[in-house]
C-alpha positions, 0 to 999 in steps of 0.5 A, spaced: 500 500 500 505 504 501 508 503 494 502 504 491 501 511 495 508 513 493 507 511 486 500 515 486 504 521 489 510 520 484 505 520 478 501 526 481 508 530 481 510 528 474 503 531 472 504 537 476 511 538 474 509 537 466 503 542 467 508 547 470 513 546 465 508 547 459 505 553 463 512 556 463 513 554 456 507 558 454 509 564 459 516 564 456 513 564 449 508 570 451 513 574 454 518 573 448 512 575 443 510 581 447 518 583 447 518 582 440 512 586 439 515 592 443 521 592 440 518 592 433 514 598 436 520 602 439 524 601 432 518 604 428 517 609 433 525 611 432 525 610 425 519 616 425 523 620 430 529 619 426 526 621 419 523 627 422 530 629 425 533 628 418 528 633 415 529 638 421 536 638 420 536 638 412 531 644 413 536 648 418 542 646 413 538 649 407 537 655 411 544 656 413 546 655 406 541 660 404 544 665 409 551 664 407 549 665 400 545 672 402 551 674 406 556 673 400 552 677 396 552 683 401 559 682 402 560 683 395 556 689 395 560 692 401 566 691 397 564 694 391 561 700 395 568 700 399 572 700 392 567 706 389 568 710 396 576 709 395 576 712 388 572 718 391 577 724 392 574 727 398 578 733 399 576 735 391 569 733 393 569 738 399 572 743 395 566 742 389 561 742 395 564 749 398 564 752 391 557 750 390 554 752 396 558 759 395 554 759 388 547 758 391 548 763 396 550 768 391 544 766 387 539 766 393 542 773 395 540 776 388 
């Protein structure tokens, strides 16, 4: 009789051990699927964020390029103005202005 009870207990533990093993196998598969799904979701989200960031960086780069081009044009205009001003003879120009002011005064006094 004790042998029979031991055999029943062993069979019971074998059944419960197999049930526990199946339960852990099922939960392991569910957990793996859950983590795989979450990993894919995070990858998709990261891809969207990365694309948005690429777009933003591209816009900033284009703006920077446009600003540099505009600055180059302004710099060229400034150099042209400086060259023109350097060619002007200021003392002679002042003398001409003085002469014209005298003539204007003479005309206004008539």
